[in-house]
C-alpha positions, 0 to 999 in steps of 0.5 A: 696391220702391215708395216709400211715399206721405206725406199730411197730412189737413186736417179742416174741421169746419163747422156743417153738415158735416165735410170731410176732405182728404188732400194730398201734399207738393205740395199736391195733393188726393189724396182728399176725404170729407165727412159731414153732421150735424144742427143743433138749434134747440129755441127761438128764438135757440138753435143747438146740436149734439151734439159726438159728432156731430162726432166720429162724422162726422170718424171716418167721413170719415177711415175712408172715405179709408182704405177707399174711396179706398185711402189706407193708414193708415201713409201719413197722417203728420199731421192738423190742423183748421179748426173752426167758432169760438166754440162752447162744449163743456162737459166734466166731470171725466172729460172727458165732454160735459155738454150740447149745444154752443152754437154761434157763431150762438146768440143767446140771450146778449144779457143776458150781453153787457150784463152784460159791458159793464156790469161792464168797459166799454172795459176788456174791449175793451182786454184782448180786442181785441173787444166782447162779442157773442152769438156769442162763448164767454164769454157762453155760459159765463155763460149756463150759469152763470146758467141751468143751475147744476146743469150748471155745478157739474159743469163742469171744463173747456171746449173749442171744437168742433175741440178736442173732436174733437182731444181724443178723438183724442189724449186731451189737452185744448188750445186754439190761440191763434186759437180762444182769442182768439175766446172773449173770455176771452183777453188778446190783448196778454199772449197768455194767459188773462185772470185779470182777466176770469175773476175778474170773472165768477167763472170758475175759471182751471182751466177754461181749457185749455192753449194751443198754437200752430196748428202745434204737435203736440198729441199722437198718435192714442191706442190706443182711437181707432186701433181706432175709426178705423183710423188708426195711433198714429204719426200726429201731430195738430196744433193747428189753428185757427179757420175764419177763420184757416185760411181766411186761411192757405189763401187765402195771406193771409200778408203785411200787404199782403193782405186776404181777401174771402170771400162765403159765407152771411155775408161776411168781410173779413180782414186779416193783422196783424203785431202786436197794436198796432193798436186798432180800438176793437172796430169789428173783431174782432181775433184771433190768426192761425194763423201763430205770433206774428201776428194778423188783424182781420176784419169781418163782413157777416151776409147776404152770399151769404144775400142773393142766395140769399134773392132767388133763392129768393123771386123766381127759384126755378127760374132757374139761378144762374149764368145769373141772375148773368150776366144781371144783369151785362148791366144798367147799372152802378148797376142803373138807379138801384136800391140794396140794403142787405143787412141782411136778418138785421141787421148785424155790421160796422160797425153791430152792429145786430140790429134793422136790416133791408134795403131797396131804394131807388130802385124804378122801374117801368122796372127789371126782375128783373135790375136787382134782382139786380145791386142785391143784388150791388152792395149786398153789395159796398158792405157790404164797402167799409163794412168796408174804410173802417175800415182806411182810417180807421186808416191801414192800407194794402194793395194786394191783395184775395184773393177766395174763396167765391161772389164769386170764381166770377164774372168779373163779381163779381171785377171789381165788387169791384176797381172798388168797392174800388179795389184789385187783386183776385185769385182762387185756382185751387185754392180749398179754403177752411179745409180747405187751411189746416188741411192746411198747418198739418199740413205745417208741423208735420211739418217738410215746410216751414220756415214757412207762407209757404214752404208757400203757395208749393207749396199756394196758387195765384193765378189772374187779377188784376182791376185797377180801371177808373178811370172805373168806380171814379169812378162807384161812388164816387159811388153808394157815397156814397149807399149809405153814408147809407142806414143812418142814414136808415132805422135809426129806421124799421127799428127801429120796424117790428121793434118793432111786428112783435114786439109782434104776435107 
């Protein structure tokens, strides 16, 4: 008789699509399915989705694993999640959705962020480890409270995106610690919802759901969801984590000596933190990790891959992306005297400046298109070094950078990171992003492994290491000193231009 296979499913609930991955005990991907959904932007600064679209997309993708890929429902032993962070799902007393979810990239809450800063000042950073930024959940709660009082009157609880899907699967509402910290309603030192913040802004503590660890069992599949999805009621569902926490788990960022460099549309530098005792004074986001009782800090470049995509779309639309990067690699270090700052949609870290805009400095008639491409790539990487500087200033040491995303698909860009960071850089041979981390959480929750560190030995595979080249490091150090001055030199003019442009609109 053939032995039954056992699988875990990692659900990666993103902003544009959900991807589900079935993995075996060895971390091998057996099957994957995805399903896209719409983003709604009814007004400038608004970014919303219908939570039921996430549920429908996740269910369809899981159903396809069973029907198209031949995975038996009884072989699916556990499910866990990676979710887009900070999004607000408001529910009534019956657990029904009250309004479209406000997403992480919804920026309508500037007024509420100012209210938080005025009411609590630095005390807010002391409690949460973070500044109040438009993307976080608390400002969204206050926006609804102030602008949609009839909705607010019906609201009895809130969840984040992945937690809503898990709630419908299990019938139980909860938020894991990694996503809870991203609400900025959470006391990062007490590991609990902050009564002081709730009281200050008149938010009933009863609205805050139960807290669970990322590897904790949140429930099993309900009878109704089993009928809807084809899953078995014996399948266990685990807490999961925010996408950055799960991305770090899937990249093996499980020790203090490691930092993750992720180049997607935005860019992230993320560092494992063993405890909550480091105070970055709000310069970096500070969050609970998906690894129990640990944390991570992170800084964000708003337009990392987006800068390169913008340049290609605008000036090299018909050119092959890989060939464009390869030709840029052949241009001289420093792009023949050209420097690019990637502030084309504003910046998050270290400047938190919505009105700064990008620039090319040193334009010369001898330069060609590929000098510009190289300058964009170097500028993105310099912006990551701006984030790494914050770690240097706080005495945080690390020796390995794990590169994922677009910057990890090019030998040139991997070596460039090693030289600009002056650190060893490694890539992954089986990069799957946050979905891999989500599957690992389910595997540990089921008891397949004693810890995420043990699981990583099977699931995470590192590739080639890129070592910094001393002579190149020296040249990039000199160039970076110039790059680092550009923000202060140009922000006044940039703000004036933005103000003038907005007045004409």
